[in-house]
N, C-alpha and C positions, 0 to 999 in steps of 0.2 A: 473791949471787944463786945459787940452786940450779940446776944444769944437769940437764935431763931427757933421758935417752937418746932419740934419734930414734925407734927402734922402739917404745919405751914410749909416747912422745908420740902417734905415729900410732894405736896401739891404743886409747889413751884417747879420741881424737877419734872413732874408729870406733864405740866403745861408746856414746858420747854420741849419735851419729847414730842408732844402733839404737833407743835409747830414744824418739827422736822419731818414728821410722818405724813401729815395732811397737807396737800397742795394748797398754795395760797389762792384764795377765792377771787382775788383781784386780777388774776391772769386768765386770759382767754375765756372770759365769761360768755361771750356770744359765739355760738358755733355756726359757721357758714358752710353751706354745701354749694359748690359751683360746678356747672356742667362742663365748661371748657377752660383751657389753660389761660387764655387772655383775661377772662373774667375772674379766675382764681388769682392771677397776679394782681389785678386791680383790687380785689377784696383784701388780699394780704397787705397791700400798700396803704389802703385807706383805713383798714382796721387796726394795723399795727399789732402791738402786743395785747390788745384788748379783745382780739378774736382768734379763733382757731378755724382754719380753712381746710375743708376736705374737697379734693378734686375728684369728680366722677369719671369723665371720659379722659383717657390718656391723651397727652398732647399730640401723639402720632396717630390717633384713631380718627376716622371720618366721623364727625359728630352726627351725621345723618343716621349712621348704622353702628350703634354701640350695643354690645351684648349685655343685657341686665344681669347683675350678679347679686346674690343674697347680701353681700357686704355693702352694696349700694343702698339697699333698703335700710340696713342698720344705720348707715351714715345719715340718711334722710330722717330716720325716726328720732334721732337725737339733735337734729339741727334746729336752730332758731330762725334761720333765714335761708331761702333758696335763691341763688342767683343763676338765671338761665338766659339764653339768647332770645328765645321766642320765635315768632313768625314760623312756627311749625318745624324748626330745625330739629328739635329733639322729640318730635311727635311719635316716632317709632319706638321709643323706649322709656322716656321720662314719665308719661302718665301712669304706666303700669307700676313703676317704682314708687311714685307718689301715693297711689292707692294702697300699695303694700305697706308703706311706712306708717299709715294711720296717724300722721302728724297733722293735726288741724291747723297749726300755725303756718304751714307751707302751702295751703290750698289757695286757689285763685281768689282774689279779693281780700285776702288776709295780709296783715302787715309784714309777715315773713315771706311773702311771695314777690320776688323782685324780677320782673320781666324787663330785661335790658332794652328790648326793642321799642318799648313805649317812651324811651328817652332819646331816640336818635332821629335823624332825618332819613327816612326810609327811601330806598331807590328801587326801581324796577317793579313797581306795583302793577300787576297785570290789569288790563281793562277787559271787560266782558267776562264771559263764562270760562272757568278753568276746570279741566277734568284730567284724568290720568293719561289720556291719549297724548297729552302735551308733554309727558315726562314728569320729572320731579320739580314741577313749578309750584312756588309758594304763593298762595292766594294773597297773603298780606304784604308781599314784597320780598326783596332779596335779604336773607339773614346773615350774610357774610360781612358784617360791618365792623367787626373787631379789628380788622386790618387797616382801618382808617382812624388814626389817633385823634382826629377832631371829634369823631363820634364817641370814642372812649373817654374823652374829657367830659362830655355831657353825662355819660353814664356814671362816672366817678362822683361828680357833684351830687347827682340824684341818690347814689348809694350812700354817700356820707350822710345825707338827710335821713335815709332809712335807718342806718345804724344809730343815729342820734335819737331817734324816736324809740328804738328798741332798748337803748342803753343810755338814758338821759344824763347820767352822772359823767359820762365821757363824751358828751355831745360836742364840746369845743374841740377836743382832740380829733374826733372824726371829721369835723368840718374843715379844720386846718389841713389835715392829711389829704382830704379830698381835693382841696385847692392846690396843694403841692403836686398831686398827681396830675391834675388838669393842666397846670402850668408846664410840667415836664412833657406831657403829651403834645401840647400846642407848640412848644419849642421844637420838638422832633418834627412835627408837621411843617413848620415854617423853615426849618433848616433844609429839608429836602425839596420843597416845592420849587425854589428858583434853580436848583441844580438840574432837575428834570426838565423844567421849562426851557433851559438853555440848550438842551439837546436838539439836534435837527429833528423836525417833525417826523421824518421818515424813520428815525431810530426809535421813536416813541410808539410805533405800531408793534403789536404782538398778537399771537394767537394763544388761547388758553385751553386747558383741558376741560374744565367745568365752568359753568356760569357763576363764578364766585369772585370775579375781579372787578365788579362794577365800582365798588367804593375806592379801591386802589386807583383805578383808572381816573376817577373823578378827582381824587386828591392830588395825583401827580401829573395830571394833564396828559394821560396816555390814551391810546385807542386800541381797545380789544376788538380786533377785526372779526374773529369768529371762534367758535369753540370746537374742539375735537370730538366731543360727545355730540351726536346728531340731535339729541334732545337731552335736557338736563337729567342726569342720572342714568342715561342709557349708554351701554358700552359702545365704543366706536365700531363701525362696520367699514369694510373695504371701500365701498362706494363713497361714503362721506369723507373718509380719510383722503381719498384721491382728490376730492374737491378742495379740501383744506390745503393739501400739498400744492395744488395749482395756484391757490391764492397766495401762499407763502412765496412761491417762485415769481409769480406775476407782480406782486407788490414789493418784492425784495425785503420781506420781513426777516428780521435778524434773531428774534427771540420766540421760543415756545415756553410758556410759563405754566407751572402746575404746583399744587400743594404737595407736601411730602406724603400724604396719605393716599393720593391718587396713584393708580397703576402706571408704571413706567414702560411697560412692554411696547405699547404703540408709540409713545412719544420718543422713545429711544430710536426706534426705526425711522420715524419721521424726521428727526434731527439728522440722522445719517444720510437720508435721501435728499433732504432739502438744503443742508448746509447751515440751517438755523441752529442757534445754540439753545439747548434745553436747560432751563433754569428751574431747579426744584427748591422751593422755599418752605420754611417751617410755617405752618398755618397758625400755630398757637405758641404762646410763651411756655418755656420749660419751667419746672418747679424751682430751679435755682436762678431764674431770670426775673428782672423787673420788666414791666411792660415796655418801658422806654428802650431797654437793652434789646428786647426782641424786635421792636418795630424799626429801630435804627439798623440792626443787622439785616432785617428784611429789605429795607430800602437800599442799603449799601450793596447787597448782592444783586438786586435788580438793576441798579444804576450801573454797576460795573459791567454787566452783560449788555446794556444798551448803549453805552457811550462809544 
């Protein structure tokens, strides 16, 4: 029997205890802060066990209008990378939080600042002068692109490269998971495209609450006839609602579509008066969902209403 010197024995026990008390440094080495649910889902899938993702805006919150909280500043202060939509979607709340975080890594132009909009094919870029009299118009284009899986595939590939630079030792894993995400998103896009295209053209017409459906309409060959908001971000008024109702009846439109965070008071009444079906869809992935699960459920619900 081998005899172990008492000092060495005690050191060995102490070292074993430390391994139980101190978390493994190989887990969740990169901290990611994401502004919306779809980007958080993407970050979790691309990052895997090598990242820890903090979601700022709740999936049921309108990302235009999020109430800044002290806890958000704390999350940003310890983050290694910020993933956000861009195109001024978060302009009303994110800059203040970023300033308060005092985290140099997340500032514009730094490796930890990931602006998703710089990696997509942007739609609805206004021409000419833009001012507040036009409503909530985004000068850089429509920011509601996460509902288009083709755009999310592009974002995932770019984000995989960002994580690879921040955490080189896990670069291959990030790259592979980004490719897996992109393949899954493209499969979802290709699965639903022919189903919607097979619908009669009349069935593919709809009216929306807010001007946030451009990417969905482009992806699924739909026609967003008009919005219930008279101008983006402006509450519906009786005169404009009457105009929309006339269009619904005249064109025999079957669907009124809105995101879950939009007000339903007006749309419920419009559905009752017009006979059109009100479809309320989750704008963002929930924390227990993959992005593909979210977008497939999104497309399925819309398809069932239109067929």
